[in-house]
C-alpha positions as CSV (number, residue, x, y, z in Angstrom):
1,M,94.3,165.6,147.0
2,H,92.6,165.3,150.4
3,R,94.2,163.7,153.4
4,L,92.6,162.7,156.7
5,D,95.3,162.8,159.4
6,E,93.0,162.3,162.4
7,L,93.1,158.6,161.9
8,G,96.7,158.1,162.8
9,S,99.1,155.9,160.8
10,S,96.6,154.0,158.7
11,V,95.4,156.8,156.5
12,G,94.6,156.8,152.8
13,T,95.4,159.2,150.1
14,F,92.2,160.5,148.4
15,A,91.5,161.9,145.0
16,S,89.1,164.7,144.2
17,A,86.8,164.2,141.2
18,R,88.6,163.2,137.9
19,T,92.0,162.8,139.6
20,R,94.2,159.7,139.3
21,H,95.9,158.8,142.5
22,A,98.2,156.4,144.4
23,F,97.5,154.5,147.5
24,R,99.5,154.0,150.7
25,S,99.4,150.2,151.4
26,S,98.9,150.5,155.1
27,V,96.3,147.8,155.5
28,I,97.1,144.1,155.9
29,A,96.4,142.1,152.8
30,C,93.7,139.5,153.2
31,G,92.3,136.9,150.8
32,A,89.6,138.2,148.5
33,L,86.4,136.3,148.7
34,L,83.6,138.3,147.1
35,L,83.2,139.6,143.6
36,G,80.8,140.3,140.8
37,L,77.6,142.4,141.2
38,L,77.2,143.3,144.9
39,T,74.0,143.3,146.9
40,G,73.1,145.7,149.7
41,P,72.4,146.2,152.4
42,A,74.0,143.3,154.2
43,L,72.4,142.2,157.4
44,A,75.7,142.7,159.2
45,V,76.3,145.9,161.3
46,P,77.2,148.6,160.3
47,M,75.5,150.0,157.2
48,I,75.6,153.2,155.1
49,S,72.9,155.6,156.2
50,E,73.4,159.1,154.6
51,I,75.6,160.7,151.9
52,R,76.1,164.2,150.6
53,V,78.4,164.5,147.5
54,D,77.3,167.9,146.0
55,Q,75.8,171.3,146.8
56,P,75.6,174.8,145.1
57,G,79.0,176.4,144.8
58,D,82.0,174.8,146.5
59,D,81.4,171.4,147.9
60,T,82.2,172.2,151.6
61,D,79.6,170.0,153.2
62,E,80.4,166.6,151.8
63,F,80.0,163.7,154.3
64,F,78.9,160.1,154.7
65,E,77.2,158.5,157.7
66,L,77.2,155.0,159.0
67,A,74.5,153.5,161.3
68,G,75.3,150.6,163.6
69,Q,75.5,149.2,167.1
70,P,76.5,151.9,169.6
71,G,80.1,151.5,170.5
72,E,80.9,149.0,167.7
73,S,84.5,149.2,166.6
74,L,85.2,149.9,162.9
75,D,88.7,148.5,163.0
76,G,89.2,146.5,159.8
77,Y,86.5,148.4,157.8
78,D,87.2,150.8,154.9
79,Y,84.9,153.2,153.0
80,L,85.5,153.1,149.2
81,V,84.0,154.8,146.2
82,I,84.3,153.2,142.8
83,G,84.2,155.4,139.7
84,D,86.3,156.1,136.6
85,G,89.4,157.4,138.3
86,D,90.8,159.7,135.6
87,G,87.5,160.3,133.9
88,L,88.4,158.6,130.6
89,A,85.6,156.8,128.8
90,G,85.7,153.0,129.3
91,N,87.7,153.2,132.5
92,S,85.1,152.0,135.0
93,G,85.9,150.1,138.2
94,V,88.6,152.4,139.6
95,I,88.7,153.1,143.3
96,E,88.8,156.9,143.5
97,Y,88.3,157.4,147.2
98,W,89.5,155.3,150.2
99,L,89.2,155.9,153.9
100,P,90.4,153.3,156.4
101,L,88.1,153.4,159.5
102,L,90.8,152.1,161.9
103,G,90.4,153.6,165.3
104,L,86.8,154.8,164.8
105,Q,83.6,153.4,166.3
106,I,79.9,153.9,166.0
107,Q,78.9,156.7,168.5
108,E,76.5,156.2,171.4
109,D,73.6,157.5,169.3
110,G,74.1,154.7,166.8
111,F,75.7,156.8,164.0
112,L,79.1,157.9,162.8
113,A,79.3,160.9,160.5
114,V,82.6,161.6,158.6
115,G,83.4,164.7,156.6
116,N,82.1,168.3,156.9
117,S,78.7,169.7,157.6
118,S,77.8,173.2,158.6
119,C,74.4,172.0,159.6
120,M,75.0,169.7,162.6
121,G,78.7,169.0,162.4
122,T,80.3,165.6,162.1
123,D,82.0,163.1,164.4
124,V,85.2,163.1,162.3
125,D,86.1,166.3,160.4
126,G,87.6,166.6,156.9
127,G,89.0,164.1,154.4
128,V,86.0,163.7,152.1
129,G,86.3,164.5,148.4
130,F,83.5,162.8,146.4
131,E,82.9,162.9,142.7
132,N,79.5,164.4,142.0
133,S,78.7,164.3,138.3
134,D,78.9,160.6,137.3
135,N,77.8,157.1,138.1
136,V,79.7,156.0,141.3
137,T,79.4,153.1,143.8
138,H,79.9,153.7,147.5
139,L,81.0,150.7,149.5
140,L,81.6,149.7,153.1
141,V,84.1,146.8,153.0
142,R,86.0,144.7,155.5
143,G,89.6,143.7,155.0
144,Y,90.6,146.0,152.1
145,T,94.2,145.4,151.1
146,G,95.1,148.8,149.6
147,L,97.4,147.0,147.1
148,D,95.6,148.1,143.9
149,F,92.8,150.4,142.8
150,D,91.3,148.9,139.5
151,V,88.8,146.2,140.5
152,D,87.2,145.7,137.0
153,L,90.2,144.9,134.9
154,D,88.3,144.4,131.6
155,D,85.6,147.1,132.3
156,D,82.7,144.7,131.9
157,G,80.8,145.6,135.0
158,T,82.0,142.6,137.0
159,I,84.5,142.9,139.8
160,D,87.3,140.5,138.9
161,N,90.2,142.0,140.9
162,I,88.9,141.5,144.5
163,L,90.7,143.6,147.0
164,W,88.7,143.0,150.2
165,D,87.4,140.1,152.3
166,E,83.7,141.2,152.4
167,V,81.4,143.8,151.1
168,V,79.3,144.8,154.2
169,D,77.0,147.4,152.4
170,C,76.9,149.3,149.2
171,V,74.8,151.9,147.2
172,A,75.3,153.2,143.7
173,L,74.6,156.9,142.9
174,V,73.4,157.0,139.3
175,E,73.4,159.9,136.9
176,D,72.9,158.0,133.6
177,P,71.3,154.5,134.0
178,D,71.7,153.8,130.3
179,G,75.3,154.9,129.8
180,G,78.2,156.4,131.6
181,D,80.4,154.6,134.0
182,L,79.4,151.1,135.2
183,V,78.2,150.6,138.8
184,Y,78.8,147.6,141.1
185,C,75.9,147.4,143.5
186,D,72.3,146.2,143.1
187,T,71.1,149.0,145.3
188,R,70.9,152.0,142.9
189,V,69.7,155.5,143.6
190,G,69.1,158.0,140.9
191,P,69.1,159.8,138.6
192,D,67.8,162.9,140.3
193,R,65.0,164.5,138.3
194,Q,64.2,167.2,140.8
195,H,66.9,169.6,139.8
196,V,65.8,172.7,137.9
197,L,68.3,175.0,136.2
198,P,67.8,178.8,136.5
199,I,66.3,178.9,133.0
200,G,63.7,176.4,134.1
201,K,64.9,173.5,132.0
202,A,64.8,170.1,133.8
203,K,67.8,167.8,133.6
204,E,68.8,164.5,135.2
205,Y,71.7,164.6,137.6
206,A,73.5,162.3,139.9
207,P,72.0,162.6,143.4
208,A,73.6,165.3,145.5
209,Y,72.2,163.9,148.7
210,V,70.7,160.5,149.6
211,A,69.3,159.2,152.9
212,R,68.4,155.6,153.8
213,C,64.8,155.1,155.0
214,G,64.7,151.3,155.1
215,P,66.6,148.2,154.0
216,E,66.0,148.9,150.3
217,Q,64.5,152.4,150.5
218,W,66.5,155.6,149.8
219,I,65.3,159.2,149.2
220,I,67.1,161.8,147.1
221,G,67.5,165.3,148.5
222,N,67.0,168.4,146.3
223,L,70.2,170.3,145.5
224,Y,68.7,173.7,144.5
225,L,65.3,174.1,146.1
226,S,66.0,173.1,149.8
227,P,68.5,174.6,152.2
228,L,71.0,172.0,153.2
229,C,70.0,172.0,156.8
230,Q,66.4,171.0,156.0
231,L,67.8,167.7,154.7
232,D,71.1,166.8,156.2
233,T,71.2,165.1,159.6
234,P,74.8,163.8,160.0
235,G,75.2,161.8,163.2
236,A,71.4,161.7,163.8
237,P,68.3,159.8,162.6
238,N,67.2,160.7,159.0
239,T,64.2,162.9,159.8
240,T,63.6,163.5,156.1
241,C,62.3,160.0,155.8
242,D,58.5,160.0,156.0
243,D,56.4,157.1,157.2
244,V,59.4,154.7,157.3
245,V,58.9,151.1,158.2
246,P,61.1,149.8,161.0
247,F,63.8,147.4,160.0
248,I,64.9,144.3,162.0
249,R,68.3,143.6,160.6
250,E,69.7,140.9,162.8
251,L,68.1,138.0,164.6
252,T,70.2,135.6,166.8
253,I,69.6,133.0,169.5
254,E,71.6,132.1,172.5
255,P,72.7,129.4,172.9
256,C,72.8,128.9,169.1
257,M,72.9,125.1,169.7
258,P,69.8,124.8,171.9
259,Y,70.2,122.1,174.6
260,V,67.6,119.9,176.2
261,G,66.1,121.6,179.3
262,F,67.4,125.1,178.6
263,A,65.6,128.2,177.6
264,V,66.7,130.1,174.5
265,E,67.2,133.9,174.4
266,V,66.2,135.6,171.2
267,R,68.1,138.8,170.4
268,A,66.9,141.3,167.7
269,E,68.6,144.4,166.4
270,A,66.1,146.9,165.0
271,I,66.4,150.4,163.5
272,D,63.9,152.9,162.2
273,F,65.5,155.7,160.2
274,N,63.1,158.3,161.6
275,D,63.6,156.9,165.1
276,D,60.1,156.0,166.1
277,I,60.1,152.3,167.0
278,Q,57.4,151.6,169.5
279,S,57.7,147.9,170.4
280,L,59.1,144.5,169.3
281,R,57.3,141.2,170.0
282,L,58.6,137.7,169.8
283,F,56.3,135.0,168.4
284,F,57.1,131.3,168.9
285,R,55.6,127.8,168.9
286,S,56.4,124.1,168.8
287,G,54.7,122.0,166.3
288,E,51.7,123.2,164.3
289,G,49.9,125.0,167.1
290,A,49.2,128.7,167.5
291,Y,52.0,131.1,168.1
292,E,52.5,132.6,171.6
293,A,53.6,136.3,171.6
294,V,55.7,138.0,174.3
295,P,57.1,141.5,174.4
296,M,60.8,142.0,173.9
297,A,62.7,144.1,176.4
298,Q,64.9,146.9,175.0
299,Q,68.5,146.6,176.1
300,D,70.0,149.6,174.3
301,A,69.3,151.9,171.3
302,M,69.0,149.0,168.9
303,T,68.9,145.7,170.8
304,F,65.8,143.9,172.1
305,T,65.6,140.5,173.9
306,A,63.0,137.9,174.9
307,T,63.1,134.2,176.0
308,I,61.6,131.0,174.6
309,P,61.0,128.4,177.3
310,P,62.6,124.9,177.2
311,Y,61.0,122.3,175.0
312,A,61.2,118.5,174.8
313,P,64.2,116.8,173.0
314,G,63.7,116.8,169.2
315,S,61.1,119.6,169.3
316,L,61.1,121.9,166.2
317,V,60.6,125.4,167.5
318,D,59.4,128.1,165.0
319,F,59.8,131.8,165.8
320,Y,59.8,135.3,164.3
321,V,59.9,138.9,165.5
322,E,57.5,141.8,164.8
323,A,58.4,145.5,165.0
324,L,55.9,148.3,165.3
325,D,56.5,152.1,165.1
326,A,54.5,155.0,166.3
327,R,52.7,155.4,163.0
328,G,51.5,151.8,163.0
329,N,54.0,150.5,160.4
330,R,54.8,146.8,160.9
331,S,57.7,144.7,159.8
332,L,58.8,141.1,160.4
333,N,62.0,139.1,160.5
334,P,62.1,136.9,158.5
335,T,60.0,139.1,156.2
336,S,58.0,136.0,155.1
337,A,57.7,134.9,158.7
338,E,54.1,133.9,158.7
339,F,54.9,131.2,156.0
340,H,58.7,130.6,156.5
341,P,59.7,131.5,160.1
342,R,63.1,131.0,161.7
343,S,63.4,127.6,163.5
344,Y,65.7,125.5,165.6
345,R,65.6,121.9,166.8
346,V,66.2,121.0,170.5
347,G,69.1,118.7,171.1
348,V,71.6,117.0,168.8
349,M,70.5,115.0,165.7
350,T,72.6,112.3,164.0
351,I,73.9,113.0,160.6
352,P,71.9,110.1,159.1
353,E,68.8,111.7,160.5
354,V,69.6,115.0,158.8
355,R,70.4,113.2,155.5
356,E,67.1,111.4,155.5
357,Q,65.7,111.9,152.0
358,E,62.3,112.7,150.6
359,V,61.4,112.1,147.0
360,F,60.3,115.1,144.9
361,E,58.8,114.2,141.6
362,G,60.0,116.3,138.8
363,D,62.8,117.9,140.9
364,V,66.2,117.9,139.2
365,C,67.7,116.3,142.3
366,G,65.0,113.6,142.7
367,T,65.4,113.6,146.5
368,R,66.2,116.2,149.1
369,S,66.8,116.2,152.8
370,R,63.4,116.3,154.7
371,Y,65.0,118.9,157.0
372,E,65.9,121.3,154.2
373,G,65.5,124.9,155.4
374,Q,65.6,123.9,159.1
375,V,68.2,124.6,161.7
376,V,69.8,121.4,163.1
377,T,72.7,120.6,165.5
378,V,75.0,117.6,164.6
379,S,78.2,116.1,165.8
380,G,80.9,114.3,163.9
381,V,84.6,114.0,162.9
382,V,86.3,116.2,160.3
383,T,87.6,114.1,157.4
384,N,89.8,116.6,155.5
385,L,92.6,119.0,156.2
386,P,91.9,122.7,156.7
387,G,91.4,124.4,153.3
388,E,92.0,121.1,151.5
389,F,88.9,121.5,149.3
390,S,88.0,125.1,150.0
391,D,88.2,127.8,152.7
392,R,84.4,127.7,152.6
393,F,83.6,124.1,153.4
394,F,84.7,120.9,155.0
395,F,83.3,117.4,155.4
396,L,81.9,115.9,158.6
397,Q,81.3,112.2,159.3
398,D,80.0,110.2,162.2
399,G,80.6,106.4,161.8
400,I,80.6,104.4,158.6
401,G,77.0,103.6,158.2
402,P,74.9,104.8,155.2
403,F,74.2,108.5,155.1
404,S,76.8,109.2,157.8
405,G,78.6,112.1,156.0
406,I,77.6,115.7,155.3
407,R,79.3,118.8,153.9
408,I,79.6,121.9,156.1
409,Y,79.5,125.3,154.4
410,V,81.2,128.1,156.2
411,P,80.0,131.5,155.0
412,T,82.9,133.4,156.6
413,E,86.4,132.3,157.5
414,E,85.7,132.5,161.3
415,W,86.4,128.8,161.8
416,I,88.2,126.0,159.8
417,P,88.6,122.9,162.0
418,Q,91.5,120.4,161.9
419,L,91.5,116.9,160.4
420,G,90.3,114.5,163.1
421,D,88.5,117.1,165.2
422,R,85.3,115.9,166.8
423,V,83.0,118.9,166.6
424,Q,79.5,119.9,167.3
425,L,77.8,122.6,165.3
426,S,74.6,124.1,164.3
427,G,73.4,125.4,160.9
428,I,70.7,125.5,158.2
429,V,70.2,122.4,156.0
430,E,70.5,123.2,152.3
431,E,70.8,121.5,149.0
432,D,73.7,122.8,146.8
433,R,73.7,121.2,143.3
434,C,71.8,118.3,144.8
435,Q,74.4,117.8,147.6
436,T,73.1,118.1,151.1
437,Q,75.0,120.5,153.3
438,I,74.7,122.5,156.5
439,R,75.3,126.2,156.4
440,L,77.1,127.0,159.6
441,L,75.5,129.7,161.8
442,P,78.0,132.3,163.1
443,G,79.7,131.2,166.2
444,C,77.6,128.0,166.5
445,W,80.4,125.4,166.8
446,E,82.5,123.7,169.4
447,V,85.5,121.4,169.3
448,L,84.8,118.5,171.6
449,G,88.2,116.8,171.2
450,S,90.0,114.6,168.6
451,D,88.9,111.2,167.2
452,T,89.8,108.5,164.7
453,V,88.9,109.5,161.2
454,P,86.2,107.1,159.9
455,I,86.7,105.4,156.5
456,R,83.9,103.4,154.9
457,P,85.1,100.4,152.8
458,I,83.0,99.9,149.6
459,S,83.0,96.9,147.3
460,G,83.7,98.6,143.9
461,V,83.9,101.8,141.9
462,D,80.2,101.7,141.0
463,E,79.2,102.4,144.6
464,I,80.9,105.9,144.4
465,D,77.8,107.2,142.7
466,R,75.4,106.2,145.5
467,E,73.5,108.7,147.5
468,E,74.0,106.9,150.7
469,F,77.8,107.5,150.5
470,E,77.6,111.2,149.6
471,S,80.1,113.3,151.6
472,M,81.6,110.2,153.2
473,L,85.3,109.2,153.3
474,V,85.4,105.8,151.5
475,R,88.0,103.3,150.4
476,V,87.7,101.4,147.1
477,P,89.7,98.2,146.6
478,G,91.7,97.5,143.4
479,P,92.4,96.5,140.9
480,I,91.3,99.8,139.3
481,T,92.2,101.0,135.8
482,V,92.4,104.6,134.7
483,V,90.7,105.0,131.3
484,T,91.1,108.7,130.5
485,N,93.6,111.5,130.9
486,V,92.8,114.3,133.3
487,V,90.1,116.4,131.7
488,E,90.0,120.2,132.5
489,L,86.6,121.8,132.5
490,P,86.5,125.6,132.9
491,D,83.7,127.0,135.1
492,S,82.6,130.0,137.1
493,N,80.3,130.6,140.0
494,S,77.6,133.2,140.8
495,R,80.2,135.5,142.3
496,G,82.1,135.6,139.0
497,E,85.1,133.5,140.2
498,H,86.7,131.5,137.4
499,F,88.3,128.1,138.0
500,V,88.9,124.8,136.4
501,H,87.4,121.4,137.3
502,R,89.8,118.4,136.9
503,Y,88.6,114.8,136.7
504,F,89.4,111.5,135.2
505,E,87.5,108.2,134.7
506,I,88.2,104.8,136.2
507,V,86.8,101.2,135.8
508,D,87.0,97.9,137.7
509,D,85.4,94.5,137.2
510,I,82.1,95.9,138.5
511,G,81.6,99.3,136.9
512,W,82.7,102.9,136.1
513,A,83.2,106.1,138.1
514,M,84.7,109.6,138.0
515,V,87.6,110.8,140.2
516,G,87.8,114.5,140.8
517,D,90.7,116.9,141.5
518,E,88.9,119.6,143.4
519,T,91.4,120.2,146.2
520,D,93.0,123.6,146.7
521,Y,96.0,122.5,148.8
522,P,98.9,122.8,148.2
523,D,98.9,123.7,144.5
524,G,95.4,123.1,143.2
525,I,96.0,119.4,142.7
526,G,95.2,117.1,145.7
527,H,97.6,114.3,144.7
528,T,100.8,114.4,142.7
529,V,100.2,111.1,140.8
530,E,100.6,111.6,137.0
531,V,97.4,110.1,135.7
532,V,97.5,108.4,132.2
533,P,95.2,105.9,130.6
534,G,96.1,102.3,131.5
535,L,97.5,103.2,134.9
536,E,96.7,100.4,137.4
537,L,95.7,101.3,140.9
538,A,95.7,99.0,143.9
539,G,93.1,101.2,145.6
540,L,91.6,104.6,146.0
541,T,90.5,106.6,149.1
542,G,88.6,109.8,149.0
543,I,85.4,111.8,149.8
544,V,82.3,111.2,147.7
545,A,81.1,114.6,146.5
546,G,78.7,115.9,143.9
547,T,80.4,116.5,140.6
548,R,80.5,120.1,139.2
549,R,80.6,118.8,135.6
550,T,78.0,120.4,133.4
551,D,77.9,117.5,130.9
552,V,76.4,114.9,133.3
553,V,73.2,114.6,135.2
554,E,72.9,117.0,138.2
555,G,73.5,115.0,141.4
556,T,76.1,112.6,139.9
557,H,78.9,111.8,142.4
558,Q,82.6,111.5,142.0
559,L,85.5,110.5,144.3
560,E,87.7,113.2,145.7
561,P,91.2,111.9,146.8
562,R,92.8,114.2,149.3
563,R,96.6,113.5,149.4
564,D,99.0,111.1,147.7
565,P,98.4,108.3,150.2
566,D,94.8,108.2,148.9
567,V,96.0,107.1,145.5
568,L,97.6,103.6,145.9
569,L,99.5,102.5,142.8
570,A,99.7,98.9,141.8
571,S,103.1,97.2,142.2
572,S,105.6,96.5,139.4
573,D,102.8,96.1,136.7
574,A,102.1,99.8,136.8
575,P,103.4,102.0,134.0
576,D,106.5,104.0,134.8
577,V,104.7,107.0,136.1
578,P,106.9,109.9,137.5
579,Q,105.8,111.2,140.9
580,R,106.8,114.4,142.6
581,I,107.9,114.6,146.2
582,E,105.3,116.6,148.1
583,A,106.4,119.1,150.8
584,F,104.3,119.7,153.8
585,R,104.1,122.1,156.7
586,L,103.0,121.5,160.3
587,D,101.0,124.3,162.1
588,V,99.8,124.4,165.7
589,A,96.0,124.1,165.8
590,R,94.3,127.1,167.5
591,P,92.4,126.3,169.6
592,N,94.3,123.1,170.4
593,P,92.2,121.1,172.9
594,A,94.5,118.1,173.0
595,P,97.4,118.4,175.5
596,V,99.5,116.0,173.4
597,T,99.6,115.8,169.6
598,T,101.0,112.7,167.9
599,I,102.3,113.2,164.3
600,G,103.0,110.2,162.1
601,F,103.4,109.4,158.5
602,S,104.7,106.6,156.3
603,V,107.0,106.6,153.3
604,A,106.6,103.8,150.7
605,R,109.6,101.5,150.6
606,A,111.6,101.9,147.4
607,G,112.0,99.0,145.0
């Protein structure tokens, strides 16, 4: 066992190769959000830069290195290695090394090296015990719970027991690509075919040393033929990388919701793993004209800035950044910038403008937003409770006219607004299963106050499946008849999450529609009404959303009631349907822009 006491109270207990171990649960448990096959590197800072896991004789020089923004805190980050734990066949997916990074930070040179190295020393000594003769996956995660160590319960190569909030970066070191233990990252390095045994017979090994030379480029160091100090550069640029292309890993604008009459600052974070970046340039234009280029000023070891001048209201501004190094290597962000640059639109658009559709012949959706792929800023009122449908999205509506609603996708849990909040936000327009949404940009949101939640009255259930009411809160009058029981449809997403879709079907004098049960609060069922065929409803309220059913045409809509008041039972003619009393909890909104909050609810009169 190896123990790193320099980190204070939040320390992990580590296992050397082939040793089962226990964990100290000293990290706060958080909701797990990411699973399945991981991708690396993430664009977020920091990232894994260099690893040594083996050497001739005793492994006294093992270390890992992170690259990132100088001075960046690593509180909340953990370094993990996934292997086989006890070395038994078929026991993949076990965390066999864990290091909480609480209290550490990226050093002023842009690196942090942890472990031991007789070559250059490390920033934090000791505590590293890596397995070196197997397939393993190294991960940098955020929000690891420490509550368990087996992340692949059925050993099928998919992480189904998620123990972290986010995978920031990962790399798999591979000895046997066709067998051995499973790995859990798309970025895979190895096997190492450079090793030569003393008798001259070549053999494949797991890499003893790897160094990152670009976003997806890694090199393998030679265990036997090169002295360690010709390779290892812990806490310094990877000089073993030859002719490395610079990497622009983060590109942001300020303000992220560009206002009329204001300039926009573009900020880029760039890194070159052999440390020879020469210059960065910003290219920008409005309309279809030629790009204007300006040099970007270097602010620190990684950060460069330049300014785009003000443009007229409604202008679409395209931009990208170019990096050059001393050897003439060139890289762009976005990488396909000459064809698909970054963009923003000056000023605030209306939701109906963003929802404006274009017809695409032969496309499964038929129509798509004409602003798909563009950054827009919109304003509206939130029409559902926090987390009511998901921690990852909410619905926004501005008025009750056609096309006045839109779904907002939140990639991280940085912000979940309250019901009735009037907000302004900026993000990228997307189509998700034929439902238009805005992917929120980090930090690009503002609560303007509170407002009345808009509800659009519609004439009958047949109007639920109309594109113009997508993502809008609507009210359907009765009488409405339930014609099916609740149907449960198992499904999974691209991250490997398994869940169940629930829906039932309704009719009225005009037509037919589907009603979904996609809410997550409080118990996976949005309303507590026991649905049975023949149940008469006096009305329904809910949000029109794209169905997730796989047995209907893509783009079909269904109604999503939120709470019990959205399902209005008919009077004495209704069947005797038992209902449960629903408990609720009141929380203080943070931030809470309103000095006074009025809370009201009604209880149906008995009898």
